[in-house]
N, C-alpha and C positions, 0 to 999 in steps of 0.2 A: 715757904718753899715757892719758888717762882713757877708760874704757869708754863706748860710747854708751848712752843710756838703753834699758832693756829694759822696755817698757811692759806686757807680758803677765804677769799674776800667775797663781798656781796655779789660781784659780777659773776664769778665762777659758781657761786651758790645758785644764782639764777639760771645759769647754763645747765647745771645739773637738774634743777627743778623742772625746766621745760623738756629737757631730753628724757629724763626718767619718766615724766608724766606721759609724754608721747609713746614711749616704749611700753609702759604699763597699760595704756589704753588700747594699744594695737597688738603687738606681737607677744607680749609676756604670757597672757593666759594660754595661748596655743603652745608656746615653747615649754611652759610648765606642765602641760598636759591637763589643764583644768578648763579648757574652752567649753562654754555652754553650762557651766556649773554655777552654783550659788557663790562659790569662792571667787570665780572669775568676775561675777557681777560686783562683789564687794570690793575687789581690788580695783576694778575700773571706776567704781564710784569714788573710792578714796583718791585715785589719781585725778579724777575730774575736779574734786573739791580742792585738792592741792594746787592744781593748775589754775583754778579759779582765784584762790587767794594770792597766788603768785602774781597774777596780772594786776592786782590792786596793791601790791607791796611797794613801799618807797625804797626801791633799790634800782640800779641802773637798767635792769631789764623789765621793770614794772611798767605797766601802761598807764594806770591812773594815779598811782603813788598816794594811796590813802592810808595803808596799814604800815606802821613803823616796822623796820627790819627786825628788831628784837621781838616784837609781837609775832611776826612771821615765824621766827625760830621757835617760839613757845608753841605756836600752832603745829609746827613740824613735830615737836616732841609729843604733844598730846595726840596727834594723829597717828604717830608711830605706835604709841602704846595702845590706842584704840584698835588699830589694825591688827596688832598681835593678839589682842584679847578677843576679837570678834569670833573666830571659830570656836573658842571655848565657851563664850557666853551663849552663842546660838546652838551649841551642841553638835555642830557639824564635824568636829574633830573625831567623833565616833566613827565616821565613815572612812577613816584612814589618814595616813600621814600626808597624802597629796592634798587633803582638804585644809591642813593647817600649817604645813611647813612653808609654803610660799608667803603666807602672812607674816610669820615670825622672821623669815629671812629678809623680807622687805623692811620690816620694822628695825631689824639690826642694821641694815644698810643705812636707813634714815638716821638712826641714833649715832652711828659712827660718823656719818657726814656732819651731824651737828657737833660732834666732839672736836672736829678739826676746822670748824667754821668760826671765824673771829666775829663775835657779836657786835663789834663796833662797825663791821662792814669793810674794814680796811685790809685785813689780813696782816699777819706778822712776818711773812716771808716775801721779801722783794729783792730782786737781783740788783747787782751793782750796775746801774745804768751806764755810768761813765766807763767802766771796764768793758761792757758790751760794745759801746760806741768805739772805743779804742781798738778792740779786737776786730770789729767790722771794717776799720779803716786800713788794716794791713792787707797787702796783696796775698791772696790765698796760695799762689804759686810759690811764695817764699817759704811756706811752711811744709812743702812737699819734700819728703826724703829723697835725696838724689844719689843714693848709694847703689850697691848691687841689687838687682831686682830678684825677688823671690820667684816670680813666674816669668819665664822667657819663652818666646816662640820655639817650636820644636826644631826648626832649622838652625837656630842659634845655640842649641844645647851641645855640650861637649859629651862625647861618649863616656860612659861610666865603666871604669875598669872592673872586670869580673873577678 
């Protein structure tokens, strides 16, 4: 059975890494209603670790390029599982759903991101570059419908028979 297409290449994965990392470090705990809690510290720590190994990953947005992309993806999977398990291992799940749902939701986001990321870093979904170039070379005015208009100025309207 062939593998389904995995459209996310290493560049897009890097964009998501840094964007999600910044969001989790700054706004997420407040928006999730966990600001100032142990859960917020755990999520921020996880985000900082993730951003840290993203900077040393060998992909287009990596800075130092020491960590192979496939190893980065393995760290993503392990990190997601660890983040989901944290509130249950520490016992903070007993304090209510707000103390464990964000962890599990973020882990599910990470795992779904991994499911659509091509481990080769290339991505399986690329547009037809030649078709895009040809479409961009056509005068856009030639594609505009020149029939009767659906919206006309009030002065040009014909009275409607009652």
